[in-house]
N, C-alpha and C positions, 0 to 999 in steps of 0.2 A: 504494500499500499503505500503510495506517494505521501511524503511529509505535508501537513498542513501549513500553507503560506498565509501569513498574516501582514497585512499593510496597516502601519501605524500612520495614517494619512494626514497630511498638510497640518503640522503642529501650528499652533499660534506663534511659538518660537521653539528653536532647538539649539541647544550648546552640544557640540559634538566632542569638544576637548581637542580637536586638531584642525579647526578651520574649513572643515569640508561643508560644501552647499547641500544641506539635507532639508531644505524647505518643503520639498515635496514629501518627506517621510522617509520611513524604513520599511524593508520588507524582511521579515523573519521566516525563517524556514529551519527545521531540526535544531532549534534552539540557539542558532546563529543569526547575525545579520548578513544577508545575501545581497541586498541592494540598497543604496544611498542614492535617494532621488533629490535632483535639484527641482527648482520653482517650475511647476507645470509638467514635471516629468510623471510617466506612469509606469507601473511595473511591468517587466519584460514578458511575464505570464500572469495568467488570473490568479487571484488570492482568493482563498476559501472564506477567510475573515478579514474584515475590514473595520479597523478602529478609527473613528472620526477624532482627531485630535486638536480641533479648531480651538477648543477651550484650555488646552494643556500646553505647558512649557515641558519640554522633553529633554532628557539629559541621561548620560551613563549613571547607573546606580553608584550612589556614593560608596566610597571605601574607607572604613574606620581602621586605622593601623595602629591603635593602642587603646587598650580597655581592661577593665577588671569587673568582669561580670557579676562576681559575687558581692561586691560593694553596693549594688541596689537595695541590699538589707539594712544599710548604715547611713541612709541619706539624712542630711541635715540633722545630725544627731547633737543636741546641745553641747555635750561636753567639748567637742572639737570644732565647733562653728568657727571660733576665732584664733584658732591654733595654726602657725606654720608646719612644714612638713613632718621634721623630726618629732615634736611633741604631739603632733597629729598621729603619726603612726605608732609612738609608744603607748598612745591612750586606746587606739584602736586595736593593735594586735591582741590582746587578751579577748577581745571580743570575737574576733574572726577566728580566733583558735577554737571556738565552740561551733564552727560550721558541721554540718551534716551533710551528706548526699542529698537527702530530700531537699534541704534549704538550698543547697546550691544548685539543684536542678530549678527550683522555683525562680532563684535570683537570676540564672543564666536565661531562662525563658522571657523573664521581664525586660532584661535588657535586649536581648535579640529583638523581641516585639516592638520595643520602643525605638530601636535603631531602623527596623524595617518601615515602620509607620514614619518616619523621618527622611525617607529616601535612600536609606543605605541597604546595599544588596551584598556586601561582603565585610566581614569583621574580623580584626585580630584581637585575640583575647590574651592577656598574660596572667596565668594563673599559678601562683608561687607557693600557695598554702596548703600543705598535706598534713594536717593533724592526724591523730589516730583515729582511725574510721573513715578518712577520706583519701585513702591512698589511691582511688581509682577516680579522682575528681576530673579529670581529662575525658574519661569515658563517659561520665555524666554530661559534660558539654556537647561531646559529639551527638548524643542522643537528642539534645535540645536544638541544636543547629540542624539536624536532620528533621526535627518536627516542624520547624518553621519554613524549612525549604530554602535556607540562605546558603551562602559560602562563608567558609572561615578558616582563617589560620590560627589554631589554637596552639599556643606556645606553653611547653611542657617548663614552667618556672621553677625555681628551687631557692631554697634558703638553707646554708650550711654554716653561717656564721652568727651563733647566739650570743646572747648577753654574757655569758660565762666565758667567751672567749675574745670579748671585745666589740661585738657585733650589736646591732639595734634589736632584732626581733627575740623574744622569749624563746626558752629553750624548748618548750613544747611545740613550736612551730618549725624547728630545723629538721633537717634529715642528713644522714650520713651520704657522702660522696658516691659510694658503690650503690646505693639504693637510688640515688637520683638517676644516674647513669643507665642502669638496667632498666629502670622504667622508661627512661626517655627512648632507650633502643626499641623496646616493646611497643610503644606508642607509635613510632615512625613505622615500624615493620606491620603494625596493625591496620592503621588509618591513613598513613599518608598518601595521597593521590597524586600523580604526576601528569603533565600533559595539560592540553587545553581542557576547559570545562571541568577541572577538578572542583569538587565540592568542600571536601575536609583536607586541610594540610596542617603539617606539624611543624613547629620550629623549637628550638632550645633557647630557653631564656632564663638564666640565672639572675636573680631580681635586681641586685644593685651592688656596687662596691662596699657598702656597710651591711650587706646581709649575706654574702657569700664569699668564700675563700678563693684565693687565686688559684689554688689546685683545681677548683671545680670549674672555674672559667676557662682554664686551659684544657682540661679534658673536655668540656662542652665543645669548644672550638674543634678539637681532635675529631670528636665524634660526628659534628656537623659536616666537616670536610669529608669524612670517610663515608657518610651516608647521604650526601648532597642535599641538605637541608640548610634553612636560614638560621640566624643568631639574632637575638633581642635582647636587651636589657635597658634599665633606666641610666642614664649619665648626665652629669652637668646639669642637673634639675635646680639645685640650691647651691649657695655658698658653704652651707654646712657640709655638704658631701665633698666640695672641693677640700675643706678644711681635713675632712676625714681621711681623704686620700693622701693628702700631704702628711699627716701625722702617722698613718698606719704604713703605708708603702713608700713614702718618701717621693711620690710621684703627683702631678698633674692628673686629671681624668683622663685625657687623651693620651698621655705617656703611660699611664696605667692600661688603657685599652691596647696599646701597641705591644705592651710587656706581656699581656696574656694571650696574644695572637689574634685578638678581635678586629685590627684596623684593615678593614677590606670590603669588598663590594657584597659579601655575604650578609653584612651586619646591618641592621638599622636600630635606631637609639631613640627612646622616648625622652622628648624634652629639649635637650640640646641647647640650653640656654647659656651658660657662663663658659664660652670658648672665647679665647684671644684670638687675633688675626691669624697668627702661626698654626694655631690649632685648627682653624677654619680650612687653611690651605691644606693642611695634612689631611682632613676629612674629605675634602673634594677630591683631592688626588687619588686618594684610595677608594673613593666611589662609596664610601660609607653614608647611609641614608639617615636622615632626621624626621621624627614624627612631631609636629607642632601640635601642642595641647593648650590652645589659649585659654580655654575657660577655667582648667585646673591651675593653670600657671597664675591667673588672677585672683582666683578663689585662695589659694594658699600664698599668694603674694611673692612668688619665686622669680619672677622676672619675665623678660620677652625675648623670644627665640630670635637669633639674628639671621632672618630668613633670607633676606636679599644676598647678603654676604655669602651664605652658605651655599645659595643656587649659583652665584656668580663662580664660586669656586669648584663646581661640580658636583656638590653634594645632592642626591636626590632628596625632595622635600614632599611630604605628605601631611595629613591631618589625621588626629585622634581626639575621641572625646575624653580619654583617660577615665579613670574610676568613677563610679556613680556616688562615691562619697567624698570626692573633691572637685566634682562638676556643678551640681549634682544631678546631672541628667544624662541621658544617652540618645542625644539628638544631633544628627551630622549636619542638616540643614541649617541649624542654629550655631553649631560649631564653626561653620565657615562663616557666617555672618561675624562671631566673635574674631575670628582671624582677621577677617577683612578690617575691623576696627582697630584691633590693637596693633595689626602691623602698620595701619596708616597712621597711628600716633607715633610711630617711630620712624617710618619712611615718608610719610606725605600721601596726600590722595592720588596724585597722578601716578605713582610708581605702583599703587596695590589696587588694582581694578578688581571688579566682582568675576570677570573672567580669569583672571590670574588665580584667585583665591579658589575658585571652582575647578581650576586645573589641579591644584594642589589635592583637592578632594576626591580627585577621579584619576586621571593619569599619573599625577605624581605619587599618590597612594599605592596605586597598582605597581609602580615600579620598586617601591620599598619593599613590597611582598614578593618581588621577583616575578610578576606576572605580566604577560604580554597579551592575553586574550580577553582583559577586562579593562575597564577605566576609559574608554572612548567609543565612539560611535563610527564604525568603519566596516566595510566588507570584511567578512571572515571573524569579526569579533564576537564574544558571547552577547547574546539579546538579554542584557542586564540594564533594564531602564527604569528611571524614576520619572513620574509625570505628576506634575502639580498645576492645580487650578489657581487662578488669581481673581476668585469671584467673592472673596470676604470683603468685609467693610475696610480691612487694612490697606487692601490694595487699591481701592477707589481712586481714581485720580492718577494712577501710575501709567507711565508711558512706554518704559524699556522693560519689557516682561523677564529678561534673565537678570538685569539689575534689581527688579522689584523683588525678586526672590531673596535677596539678601537685604537690601536696604529697607523692604517693607516687612521683614521678618517672617517669612514663610516657615512654618514648623511641622507640616505634615503633608506628606504626599497623598495624592487622590488614587493613584495606581502605581503599583510596582511589578514589573516583570522580571524574572530570573530565570536565564536559560530558556526564554521562550514561553514560560507557564507564568501566568498571573497569580501573583501572591498577595496583592491588596488590590481589591476593587472597591470603589466608592469609599475610600479611607477606611476600609475593614479588612483585618487579616483573615483571610479563607480559611476557615475550619477551626479558628481559635476563639474559645469563650474567653473573652478578655475580662468581664466583670468575675468570673470564677477566678480567673489568675490573680487578679488585684486582691480579691479576699483572701486567698490562701498564702499569697505573698506577704500581704501586711500582717497576718496571724504569725508567719514565719520571722519577720522582722521584730515582732514585739517579744517572742521567745528567745531570740538571739541576743537581744540587749538585756533581758531580764535574767539571762543565765540559767 
């Protein structure tokens, strides 16, 4: 049987992330884009389905390159509302140590659903908490991703440097190196998909300089090289972290990264705020990517990512919402708006355009994850599409539809297509009982805080 051809016809506006003329829309077949139509063009062959997109702004599905799904359970918790990163973490670690598989499943599903409704089709999550009973945390997340029908890069995080050895996390949250590496290999062998259209991928992600040993950083880099997967960690998020690296290792953060074998194109880093010009040059030359997390950086008063200098040096740049206890949302289109504004504050309005920022959230983020099949609209790319309407009061009087998405604060996609399948229709996730999910998740959040 021939594959169904779908014509996304004559959109109100379209952002392709590559300057292609697609005013006539897109033709989808077998999960991929097979035609990009200019103004007035018709599909080359009949289409069994036609979606009239005259009221929609169409763009590639947004790609979130840094998150902590489990943190949806500790949003806006009063004891940490006004704390910077290190005390924020120290206060929350004992709470997070009480995570169970059931609570993680709910937290992950809430994060993914919120992302999906915000126009996000692919999400990278950094899970580094494996207390007793939660040894199979990544397996739990795999099931949540499959249920929502999204794509994900699930990073097997780790913490191996506890308080007893001079690290930040409490001892009940750390694991031994051999346990970490064995589970990392298991997950890659069991779940990591390669090639175009992959739904589940695995990366290795020791948490941060202040929570893992140099030995586990080096061993993770060696394993990633041997099994050909990517590497991810937090780096240069705060000045406290810089001080920690200098005191413990005698190295600044990029020197530390180089010392443990991570300075290269396989690596992408969360935050990347406190780099000097020489370090930016080295990151660019190495092709090491940076995920900018504007809302979290503002929430914790960590600083502003030097995006323009990083891009100019050759470092790939993408966006991430970061954890839902430091954002405190999982909304990618709003994250792009925050990136637009905070980067304009640093570089001016002319340098930071809506199109540039949306490029970070799509094509740039795809590059961070090592993917060439998503992040833009072109023939052969995966049919991952976000469609937004501009029919709410906030958009009345707007003239440039693409700019209006960010300037007028779009926060919810009307439709989402992933791999040629509609996952959101009329603002609702297909097959998901959101009211029940919220009720169950709220109960789990109360139980986690209460202990």
